[in-house]
C-alpha positions as MATLAB code, in Angstrom:
seq = 'MISIAFAMGQGGAAGGQPGGFTAFIPLIIMFAIFYFLLIRPQQKKSKAHREMISTLKKGDRVVTSGGIHGRITSTDETSVTVEIADRVRIKIDRGNIAVLNQPSPQSQPSVENKAD';
ca = [
      15.614  -12.800   36.858;
      12.483  -11.108   37.577;
      12.260   -8.186   39.104;
      10.252   -7.706   43.009;
       8.550   -4.581   41.656;
       7.466   -6.054   38.331;
       5.927   -9.065   39.732;
       4.157   -6.854   42.113;
       3.183   -4.554   39.184;
       1.744   -7.123   37.235;
      -1.771   -8.618   39.950;
      -2.934  -11.702   38.177;
      -6.874  -12.358   37.615;
      -7.176  -13.984   41.396;
      -6.791  -10.416   43.429;
      -7.189   -7.928   40.754;
     -10.246   -5.684   40.902;
     -14.153   -5.895   39.783;
     -14.323   -4.713   35.964;
     -16.816   -3.285   34.380;
     -20.830   -4.305   34.934;
     -20.013   -5.746   38.358;
     -18.872   -2.622   39.863;
     -22.347   -1.018   39.026;
     -24.898   -4.175   40.566;
     -24.183   -2.312   43.729;
     -25.561    0.995   42.654;
     -27.904   -0.442   40.857;
     -29.520   -2.358   44.067;
     -29.441    1.121   46.093;
     -31.471    2.658   43.164;
     -34.188   -0.353   43.101;
     -34.465    0.238   46.966;
     -34.905    3.765   46.538;
     -37.287    3.188   44.378;
     -39.536    0.844   46.045;
     -38.972    2.473   49.233;
     -39.014    6.857   48.051;
     -40.335    7.284   45.233;
     -42.992    4.829   43.884;
     -45.229    5.348   47.161;
     -44.427    9.441   46.592;
     -46.047    8.929   42.835;
     -48.891    6.825   43.989;
     -49.459    9.722   46.290;
     -49.704   12.391   44.638;
     -51.538   10.935   41.494;
     -54.260   10.077   44.269;
     -54.074   13.964   45.616;
     -54.694   15.362   41.435;
     -57.960   12.732   41.466;
     -59.146   13.885   44.586;
     -58.643   17.737   43.375;
     -60.227   16.712   40.168;
     -63.305   14.977   41.562;
     -64.397   17.979   43.835;
     -68.049   19.225   43.822;
     -70.804   21.689   45.599;
     -71.217   20.457   49.326;
     -67.755   18.267   50.155;
     -66.424   19.137   53.091;
     -62.808   19.782   53.320;
     -59.574   20.649   54.964;
     -57.431   22.865   53.419;
     -53.184   22.678   53.776;
     -53.420   25.424   55.993;
     -55.879   23.767   58.606;
     -58.757   25.440   57.466;
     -62.336   23.001   57.795;
     -65.145   24.247   55.681;
     -68.385   23.103   53.247;
     -67.261   24.262   49.249;
     -69.625   26.042   48.106;
     -68.965   26.453   44.465;
     -65.871   25.264   41.828;
     -64.439   26.789   39.506;
     -61.673   25.039   37.339;
     -58.422   26.314   39.617;
     -60.179   27.500   42.456;
     -62.528   26.510   45.067;
     -65.323   28.594   47.556;
     -64.998   27.348   50.603;
     -67.665   28.427   53.656;
     -66.163   28.122   56.638;
     -68.955   29.935   59.201;
     -72.216   31.323   58.767;
     -71.665   33.716   55.727;
     -67.973   33.176   55.641;
     -66.600   32.190   51.833;
     -62.795   32.150   51.119;
     -61.703   31.523   47.856;
     -58.418   29.452   47.406;
     -57.031   27.080   44.465;
     -57.814   23.650   44.322;
     -54.231   22.534   44.594;
     -54.403   24.315   48.731;
     -57.222   21.425   49.375;
     -55.308   18.267   51.384;
     -58.372   16.625   52.590;
     -61.634   15.533   51.162;
     -63.778   14.645   54.568;
     -66.455   12.203   53.209;
     -69.461   12.075   55.352;
     -70.632    9.071   56.891;
     -74.122    7.389   56.322;
     -75.190    7.764   59.434;
     -73.968   11.971   60.472;
     -76.532   12.165   63.191;
     -76.540    8.737   65.675;
     -79.699    8.049   67.126;
     -80.647    9.034   70.631;
     -82.803    6.966   72.695;
     -83.922    7.819   76.384;
     -84.363    5.302   78.354;
     -85.914    5.392   81.413;
     -84.717    3.680   84.912;
];
């Protein structure tokens, strides 16, 4: 006769735990979700910022990461000089430029005087 403890300890294939590779499938799916929702968009944003920094030139209007608005008066390999007011210039690191403000093609809208 077979003891009850022996019969219960020998779990069959039907009620057993998933083995090997099937246990990692949920982890692989979660990594794929994190990659497409978090990692990849951050890499694209970082690449766009590096490209923007490398194309800075004299006369560009920029905003620093500290929120200072100004116009680039000179560039260096690692830094730029930004004029923030008349004859007020600051030298900052290229990495601290947050936004490049492109002037619009029609920066001064035409004003028409209407005589009524």
